[in-house]
N, CA, C and O atoms as CSV, one atom per row, in Angstrom:
chain,resi,resn,atom,element,x,y,z
A,1,MET,N,N,27.668,7.942,94.003
A,1,MET,CA,C,26.426,7.299,94.399
A,1,MET,C,C,25.394,7.497,93.297
A,1,MET,O,O,25.292,8.573,92.708
A,2,ALA,N,N,24.651,6.467,93.037
A,2,ALA,CA,C,23.581,6.592,92.042
A,2,ALA,C,C,22.502,7.518,92.579
A,2,ALA,O,O,22.400,7.734,93.786
A,3,GLY,N,N,21.702,8.058,91.681
A,3,GLY,CA,C,20.657,8.986,92.089
A,3,GLY,C,C,19.652,8.353,93.037
A,3,GLY,O,O,19.464,7.137,93.052
A,4,LEU,N,N,19.020,9.194,93.818
A,4,LEU,CA,C,18.014,8.739,94.762
A,4,LEU,C,C,16.679,8.553,94.051
A,4,LEU,O,O,16.356,9.284,93.115
A,5,THR,N,N,15.915,7.577,94.500
A,5,THR,CA,C,14.575,7.403,93.952
A,5,THR,C,C,13.659,8.455,94.578
A,5,THR,O,O,14.021,9.073,95.579
A,6,SER,N,N,12.490,8.658,94.004
A,6,SER,CA,C,11.575,9.665,94.547
A,6,SER,C,C,11.118,9.270,95.950
A,6,SER,O,O,10.898,10.141,96.792
A,7,LYS,N,N,10.974,7.980,96.211
A,7,LYS,CA,C,10.584,7.512,97.540
A,7,LYS,C,C,11.687,7.804,98.563
A,7,LYS,O,O,11.401,8.252,99.674
A,8,GLN,N,N,12.938,7.552,98.193
A,8,GLN,CA,C,14.072,7.829,99.081
A,8,GLN,C,C,14.197,9.337,99.317
A,8,GLN,O,O,14.447,9.776,100.439
A,9,ARG,N,N,14.022,10.118,98.259
A,9,ARG,CA,C,14.109,11.566,98.354
A,9,ARG,C,C,13.032,12.106,99.322
A,9,ARG,O,O,13.315,12.969,100.153
A,10,ALA,N,N,11.810,11.592,99.204
A,10,ALA,CA,C,10.716,12.010,100.087
A,10,ALA,C,C,11.017,11.639,101.543
A,10,ALA,O,O,10.749,12.420,102.456
A,11,PHE,N,N,11.570,10.451,101.749
A,11,PHE,CA,C,11.938,9.987,103.084
A,11,PHE,C,C,12.989,10.928,103.704
A,11,PHE,O,O,12.869,11.335,104.860
A,12,LEU,N,N,14.021,11.264,102.911
A,12,LEU,CA,C,15.084,12.144,103.405
A,12,LEU,C,C,14.582,13.569,103.638
A,12,LEU,O,O,15.008,14.227,104.588
A,13,LYS,N,N,13.679,14.052,102.777
A,13,LYS,CA,C,13.101,15.387,102.974
A,13,LYS,C,C,12.379,15.466,104.310
A,13,LYS,O,O,12.496,16.458,105.028
A,14,SER,N,N,11.632,14.420,104.641
A,14,SER,CA,C,10.903,14.425,105.905
A,14,SER,C,C,11.868,14.414,107.090
A,14,SER,O,O,11.600,15.052,108.108
A,15,MET,N,N,12.977,13.703,106.969
A,15,MET,CA,C,13.987,13.680,108.042
A,15,MET,C,C,14.684,15.031,108.179
A,15,MET,O,O,15.037,15.442,109.284
A,16,ALA,N,N,14.880,15.716,107.060
A,16,ALA,CA,C,15.617,16.980,107.059
A,16,ALA,C,C,14.785,18.162,107.536
A,16,ALA,O,O,15.326,19.218,107.861
A,17,HIS,N,N,13.476,17.982,107.577
A,17,HIS,CA,C,12.575,19.096,107.889
A,17,HIS,C,C,12.975,19.862,109.150
A,17,HIS,O,O,12.972,21.093,109.144
A,18,GLY,N,N,13.312,19.171,110.210
A,18,GLY,CA,C,13.637,19.824,111.476
A,18,GLY,C,C,15.091,20.226,111.646
A,18,GLY,O,O,15.449,20.803,112.672
A,19,LEU,N,N,15.933,19.939,110.671
A,19,LEU,CA,C,17.355,20.262,110.787
A,19,LEU,C,C,17.621,21.754,110.626
A,19,LEU,O,O,16.905,22.453,109.909
A,20,LYS,N,N,18.656,22.226,111.301
A,20,LYS,CA,C,19.126,23.598,111.135
A,20,LYS,C,C,20.327,23.573,110.196
A,20,LYS,O,O,21.079,22.599,110.188
A,21,PRO,N,N,20.523,24.636,109.397
A,21,PRO,CA,C,21.700,24.682,108.517
A,21,PRO,C,C,22.995,24.644,109.332
A,21,PRO,O,O,23.141,25.370,110.315
A,22,VAL,N,N,23.928,23.793,108.912
A,22,VAL,CA,C,25.209,23.667,109.617
A,22,VAL,C,C,26.363,24.289,108.845
A,22,VAL,O,O,27.442,24.492,109.401
A,23,VAL,N,N,26.152,24.592,107.580
A,23,VAL,CA,C,27.168,25.249,106.763
A,23,VAL,C,C,26.491,26.404,106.031
A,23,VAL,O,O,25.388,26.269,105.501
A,24,HIS,N,N,27.186,27.551,106.017
A,24,HIS,CA,C,26.679,28.724,105.294
A,24,HIS,C,C,27.641,29.043,104.163
A,24,HIS,O,O,28.857,29.050,104.355
A,25,ILE,N,N,27.095,29.305,102.986
A,25,ILE,CA,C,27.921,29.626,101.825
A,25,ILE,C,C,27.674,31.082,101.476
A,25,ILE,O,O,26.552,31.484,101.167
A,26,GLY,N,N,28.752,31.869,101.530
A,26,GLY,CA,C,28.629,33.308,101.306
A,26,GLY,C,C,29.315,33.782,100.053
A,26,GLY,O,O,29.315,33.095,99.032
A,27,LYS,N,N,29.906,34.969,100.133
A,27,LYS,CA,C,30.458,35.631,98.950
A,27,LYS,C,C,31.609,34.886,98.290
A,27,LYS,O,O,31.896,35.109,97.114
A,28,GLU,N,N,32.270,34.005,99.033
A,28,GLU,CA,C,33.362,33.225,98.445
A,28,GLU,C,C,32.846,32.101,97.552
A,28,GLU,O,O,33.578,31.588,96.706
A,29,GLY,N,N,31.581,31.719,97.745
A,29,GLY,CA,C,31.022,30.618,96.964
A,29,GLY,C,C,31.543,29.281,97.465
A,29,GLY,O,O,31.858,29.129,98.645
A,30,VAL,N,N,31.629,28.319,96.562
A,30,VAL,CA,C,32.103,26.980,96.921
A,30,VAL,C,C,33.616,26.951,96.745
A,30,VAL,O,O,34.123,26.935,95.624
A,31,THR,N,N,34.326,26.944,97.865
A,31,THR,CA,C,35.785,26.902,97.851
A,31,THR,C,C,36.244,25.503,98.277
A,31,THR,O,O,35.432,24.662,98.662
A,32,ASP,N,N,37.549,25.272,98.204
A,32,ASP,CA,C,38.096,23.996,98.677
A,32,ASP,C,C,37.780,23.802,100.153
A,32,ASP,O,O,37.465,22.694,100.586
A,33,ASP,N,N,37.867,24.892,100.930
A,33,ASP,CA,C,37.552,24.815,102.360
A,33,ASP,C,C,36.089,24.449,102.591
A,33,ASP,O,O,35.768,23.681,103.497
A,34,THR,N,N,35.206,25.007,101.762
A,34,THR,CA,C,33.780,24.688,101.879
A,34,THR,C,C,33.549,23.212,101.588
A,34,THR,O,O,32.829,22.537,102.324
A,35,VAL,N,N,34.152,22.715,100.528
A,35,VAL,CA,C,34.006,21.303,100.148
A,35,VAL,C,C,34.533,20.412,101.270
A,35,VAL,O,O,33.908,19.409,101.615
A,36,ARG,N,N,35.682,20.778,101.838
A,36,ARG,CA,C,36.281,20.008,102.928
A,36,ARG,C,C,35.351,20.015,104.151
A,36,ARG,O,O,35.122,18.974,104.766
A,37,ALA,N,N,34.822,21.189,104.496
A,37,ALA,CA,C,33.934,21.317,105.659
A,37,ALA,C,C,32.667,20.484,105.469
A,37,ALA,O,O,32.237,19.785,106.386
A,38,VAL,N,N,32.078,20.560,104.293
A,38,VAL,CA,C,30.858,19.791,104.009
A,38,VAL,C,C,31.159,18.294,104.094
A,38,VAL,O,O,30.373,17.532,104.658
A,39,GLY,N,N,32.290,17.876,103.537
A,39,GLY,CA,C,32.684,16.467,103.606
A,39,GLY,C,C,32.853,15.985,105.037
A,39,GLY,O,O,32.445,14.875,105.378
A,40,GLU,N,N,33.465,16.835,105.886
A,40,GLU,CA,C,33.670,16.470,107.292
A,40,GLU,C,C,32.341,16.363,108.036
A,40,GLU,O,O,32.136,15.434,108.818
A,41,VAL,N,N,31.445,17.311,107.792
A,41,VAL,CA,C,30.139,17.270,108.461
A,41,VAL,C,C,29.356,16.044,107.994
A,41,VAL,O,O,28.693,15.392,108.800
A,42,LEU,N,N,29.425,15.726,106.705
A,42,LEU,CA,C,28.718,14.551,106.183
A,42,LEU,C,C,29.322,13.250,106.718
A,42,LEU,O,O,28.672,12.205,106.693
A,43,HIS,N,N,30.565,13.316,107.201
A,43,HIS,CA,C,31.183,12.128,107.786
A,43,HIS,C,C,30.533,11.801,109.128
A,43,HIS,O,O,30.401,10.631,109.488
A,44,THR,N,N,30.124,12.843,109.873
A,44,THR,CA,C,29.498,12.616,111.177
A,44,THR,C,C,27.981,12.560,111.094
A,44,THR,O,O,27.341,11.846,111.865
A,45,ARG,N,N,27.401,13.315,110.158
A,45,ARG,CA,C,25.949,13.300,109.945
A,45,ARG,C,C,25.724,12.991,108.475
A,45,ARG,O,O,26.374,13.586,107.615
A,46,GLU,N,N,24.848,12.108,108.182
A,46,GLU,CA,C,24.641,11.722,106.792
A,46,GLU,C,C,23.725,12.691,106.033
A,46,GLU,O,O,23.722,12.718,104.802
A,47,LEU,N,N,22.965,13.469,106.769
A,47,LEU,CA,C,21.990,14.371,106.166
A,47,LEU,C,C,22.184,15.756,106.765
A,47,LEU,O,O,22.100,15.928,107.981
A,48,ILE,N,N,22.445,16.756,105.905
A,48,ILE,CA,C,22.685,18.110,106.410
A,48,ILE,C,C,21.949,19.150,105.576
A,48,ILE,O,O,21.579,18.924,104.424
A,49,LYS,N,N,21.754,20.306,106.219
A,49,LYS,CA,C,21.199,21.467,105.521
A,49,LYS,C,C,22.303,22.503,105.400
A,49,LYS,O,O,23.116,22.675,106.309
A,50,LEU,N,N,22.321,23.194,104.259
A,50,LEU,CA,C,23.256,24.288,104.030
A,50,LEU,C,C,22.445,25.515,103.664
A,50,LEU,O,O,21.384,25.409,103.048
A,51,LYS,N,N,22.943,26.673,104.044
A,51,LYS,CA,C,22.266,27.927,103.728
A,51,LYS,C,C,23.150,28.713,102.770
A,51,LYS,O,O,24.341,28.899,103.019
A,52,VAL,N,N,22.558,29.172,101.680
A,52,VAL,CA,C,23.263,30.002,100.709
A,52,VAL,C,C,22.874,31.450,101.007
A,52,VAL,O,O,21.702,31.820,100.923
A,53,LEU,N,N,23.858,32.251,101.350
A,53,LEU,CA,C,23.597,33.644,101.706
A,53,LEU,C,C,23.364,34.500,100.463
A,53,LEU,O,O,23.739,34.122,99.353
A,54,GLU,N,N,22.741,35.654,100.670
A,54,GLU,CA,C,22.448,36.594,99.566
A,54,GLU,C,C,23.707,36.986,98.794
A,54,GLU,O,O,23.650,37.269,97.598
A,55,THR,N,N,24.850,36.999,99.496
A,55,THR,CA,C,26.101,37.453,98.882
A,55,THR,C,C,26.774,36.393,98.015
A,55,THR,O,O,27.790,36.672,97.378
A,56,ALA,N,N,26.226,35.195,97.983
A,56,ALA,CA,C,26.833,34.107,97.202
A,56,ALA,C,C,26.885,34.489,95.723
A,56,ALA,O,O,25.968,35.128,95.206
A,57,PRO,N,N,27.974,34.090,95.042
A,57,PRO,CA,C,28.180,34.498,93.647
A,57,PRO,C,C,27.360,33.717,92.618
A,57,PRO,O,O,27.387,34.052,91.433
A,58,ALA,N,N,26.635,32.687,93.048
A,58,ALA,CA,C,25.882,31.867,92.093
A,58,ALA,C,C,24.501,31.568,92.663
A,58,ALA,O,O,24.230,31.808,93.840
A,59,GLU,N,N,23.638,31.040,91.806
A,59,GLU,CA,C,22.300,30.639,92.236
A,59,GLU,C,C,22.401,29.402,93.128
A,59,GLU,O,O,23.354,28.629,93.031
A,60,THR,N,N,21.423,29.230,93.982
A,60,THR,CA,C,21.422,28.110,94.925
A,60,THR,C,C,21.503,26.771,94.211
A,60,THR,O,O,22.241,25.889,94.648
A,61,ARG,N,N,20.753,26.597,93.110
A,61,ARG,CA,C,20.764,25.325,92.378
A,61,ARG,C,C,22.156,25.029,91.822
A,61,ARG,O,O,22.611,23.886,91.857
A,62,GLU,N,N,22.837,26.068,91.303
A,62,GLU,CA,C,24.195,25.885,90.772
A,62,GLU,C,C,25.153,25.457,91.877
A,62,GLU,O,O,25.993,24.580,91.676
A,63,ILE,N,N,25.021,26.083,93.047
A,63,ILE,CA,C,25.879,25.735,94.187
A,63,ILE,C,C,25.603,24.300,94.626
A,63,ILE,O,O,26.534,23.555,94.933
A,64,ALA,N,N,24.330,23.910,94.658
A,64,ALA,CA,C,23.961,22.533,95.031
A,64,ALA,C,C,24.596,21.537,94.073
A,64,ALA,O,O,25.159,20.530,94.502
A,65,ASP,N,N,24.506,21.815,92.775
A,65,ASP,CA,C,25.091,20.916,91.777
A,65,ASP,C,C,26.608,20.837,91.922
A,65,ASP,O,O,27.200,19.766,91.792
A,66,GLU,N,N,27.227,21.987,92.194
A,66,GLU,CA,C,28.687,22.021,92.371
A,66,GLU,C,C,29.105,21.213,93.590
A,66,GLU,O,O,30.100,20.491,93.542
A,67,LEU,N,N,28.354,21.328,94.685
A,67,LEU,CA,C,28.668,20.561,95.893
A,67,LEU,C,C,28.472,19.066,95.656
A,67,LEU,O,O,29.280,18.253,96.104
A,68,GLU,N,N,27.407,18.709,94.958
A,68,GLU,CA,C,27.141,17.296,94.676
A,68,GLU,C,C,28.292,16.684,93.877
A,68,GLU,O,O,28.669,15.533,94.100
A,69,THR,N,N,28.841,17.457,92.953
A,69,THR,CA,C,29.962,16.999,92.143
A,69,THR,C,C,31.266,16.969,92.945
A,69,THR,O,O,32.070,16.048,92.798
A,70,SER,N,N,31.471,17.983,93.795
A,70,SER,CA,C,32.735,18.140,94.514
A,70,SER,C,C,32.866,17.264,95.749
A,70,SER,O,O,33.966,16.824,96.082
A,71,VAL,N,N,31.760,17.008,96.429
A,71,VAL,CA,C,31.798,16.204,97.654
A,71,VAL,C,C,31.470,14.765,97.267
A,71,VAL,O,O,30.318,14.426,96.995
A,72,ALA,N,N,32.496,13.936,97.249
A,72,ALA,CA,C,32.369,12.558,96.766
A,72,ALA,C,C,31.245,11.800,97.459
A,72,ALA,O,O,31.148,11.795,98.686
A,73,GLY,N,N,30.399,11.159,96.657
A,73,GLY,CA,C,29.349,10.313,97.183
A,73,GLY,C,C,28.104,11.021,97.674
A,73,GLY,O,O,27.180,10.376,98.170
A,74,SER,N,N,28.065,12.343,97.542
A,74,SER,CA,C,26.905,13.075,98.066
A,74,SER,C,C,25.813,13.212,97.013
A,74,SER,O,O,26.070,13.148,95.811
A,75,SER,N,N,24.597,13.400,97.492
A,75,SER,CA,C,23.441,13.603,96.617
A,75,SER,C,C,22.629,14.783,97.134
A,75,SER,O,O,22.419,14.922,98.339
A,76,VAL,N,N,22.179,15.625,96.224
A,76,VAL,CA,C,21.283,16.713,96.596
A,76,VAL,C,C,19.899,16.110,96.789
A,76,VAL,O,O,19.352,15.483,95.882
A,77,VAL,N,N,19.342,16.306,97.977
A,77,VAL,CA,C,17.998,15.807,98.266
A,77,VAL,C,C,16.976,16.831,97.785
A,77,VAL,O,O,15.988,16.484,97.138
A,78,GLN,N,N,17.233,18.114,98.117
A,78,GLN,CA,C,16.322,19.160,97.673
A,78,GLN,C,C,16.979,20.523,97.774
A,78,GLN,O,O,17.943,20.728,98.512
A,79,VAL,N,N,16.425,21.441,97.010
A,79,VAL,CA,C,16.810,22.850,97.063
A,79,VAL,C,C,15.511,23.629,97.205
A,79,VAL,O,O,14.635,23.561,96.342
A,80,ILE,N,N,15.396,24.367,98.301
A,80,ILE,CA,C,14.211,25.202,98.522
A,80,ILE,C,C,14.710,26.591,98.872
A,80,ILE,O,O,15.407,26.780,99.868
A,81,GLY,N,N,14.349,27.557,98.047
A,81,GLY,CA,C,14.812,28.927,98.297
A,81,GLY,C,C,16.324,28.974,98.319
A,81,GLY,O,O,16.972,28.667,97.319
A,82,ARG,N,N,16.891,29.354,99.452
A,82,ARG,CA,C,18.341,29.429,99.607
A,82,ARG,C,C,18.878,28.313,100.487
A,82,ARG,O,O,19.980,28.418,101.026
A,83,THR,N,N,18.105,27.245,100.633
A,83,THR,CA,C,18.498,26.114,101.477
A,83,THR,C,C,18.723,24.872,100.620
A,83,THR,O,O,17.943,24.560,99.720
A,84,ILE,N,N,19.818,24.173,100.930
A,84,ILE,CA,C,20.176,22.933,100.228
A,84,ILE,C,C,20.203,21.814,101.258
A,84,ILE,O,O,20.711,21.994,102.365
A,85,VAL,N,N,19.658,20.664,100.895
A,85,VAL,CA,C,19.756,19.470,101.737
A,85,VAL,C,C,20.629,18.469,100.986
A,85,VAL,O,O,20.341,18.102,99.847
A,86,LEU,N,N,21.705,18.033,101.651
A,86,LEU,CA,C,22.642,17.071,101.062
A,86,LEU,C,C,22.631,15.779,101.870
A,86,LEU,O,O,22.460,15.799,103.089
A,87,TYR,N,N,22.813,14.669,101.188
A,87,TYR,CA,C,22.858,13.351,101.829
A,87,TYR,C,C,24.059,12.584,101.308
A,87,TYR,O,O,24.350,12.583,100.112
A,88,ARG,N,N,24.750,11.932,102.234
A,88,ARG,CA,C,25.813,11.000,101.852
A,88,ARG,C,C,25.872,9.902,102.911
A,88,ARG,O,O,26.174,10.177,104.072
A,89,PRO,N,N,25.588,8.662,102.517
A,89,PRO,CA,C,25.622,7.582,103.515
A,89,PRO,C,C,27.049,7.301,103.969
A,89,PRO,O,O,27.998,7.421,103.195
A,90,ASP,N,N,27.181,6.930,105.225
A,90,ASP,CA,C,28.475,6.505,105.759
A,90,ASP,C,C,28.815,5.180,105.090
A,90,ASP,O,O,28.009,4.250,105.136
A,91,PRO,N,N,29.998,5.068,104.465
A,91,PRO,CA,C,30.327,3.837,103.732
A,91,PRO,C,C,30.455,2.603,104.633
A,91,PRO,O,O,30.186,1.488,104.188
A,92,GLU,N,N,30.862,2.791,105.895
A,92,GLU,CA,C,31.036,1.646,106.787
A,92,GLU,C,C,29.789,1.322,107.593
A,92,GLU,O,O,29.367,0.168,107.660
A,93,GLU,N,N,29.198,2.348,108.207
A,93,GLU,CA,C,28.031,2.136,109.065
A,93,GLU,C,C,26.951,3.164,108.776
A,93,GLU,O,O,26.860,4.163,109.490
A,94,PRO,N,N,26.131,2.956,107.758
A,94,PRO,CA,C,25.064,3.929,107.476
A,94,PRO,C,C,24.096,4.030,108.653
A,94,PRO,O,O,23.612,3.016,109.156
A,95,GLN,N,N,23.817,5.253,109.086
A,95,GLN,CA,C,22.873,5.499,110.167
A,95,GLN,C,C,21.445,5.531,109.639
A,95,GLN,O,O,20.510,5.095,110.311
A,96,ILE,N,N,21.292,6.050,108.433
A,96,ILE,CA,C,19.961,6.200,107.837
A,96,ILE,C,C,19.706,5.029,106.901
A,96,ILE,O,O,20.487,4.774,105.984
A,97,ARG,N,N,18.633,4.335,107.133
A,97,ARG,CA,C,18.249,3.207,106.271
A,97,ARG,C,C,17.210,3.707,105.273
A,97,ARG,O,O,16.084,4.029,105.651
A,98,LEU,N,N,17.584,3.768,104.022
A,98,LEU,CA,C,16.663,4.260,102.986
A,98,LEU,C,C,15.639,3.193,102.631
A,98,LEU,O,O,15.940,1.999,102.642
A,99,PRO,N,N,14.414,3.640,102.314
A,99,PRO,CA,C,13.376,2.681,101.905
A,99,PRO,C,C,13.695,2.110,100.515
A,99,PRO,O,O,12.940,1.287,99.997
């Protein structure tokens, strides 16, 4: 997916504000299982929050970049502290209409 515009990013940030993290990344870091789990969650929800635990082996930004690369079609919306917001539109029926 091509990068998000600043307007789209702002729109998605506002939608993500009330979300709770659905995936936690700990001492194992980004594994194949993590990538698979994130992909499955993004299949049902287009916008998710992930929490990077203190025990994670890399910085939050590095983990966000790795997930964006590993999870096909996903885009990092934002990284704040130890929280990552990821977006991937459903290829058949997008639920979120970007501005």
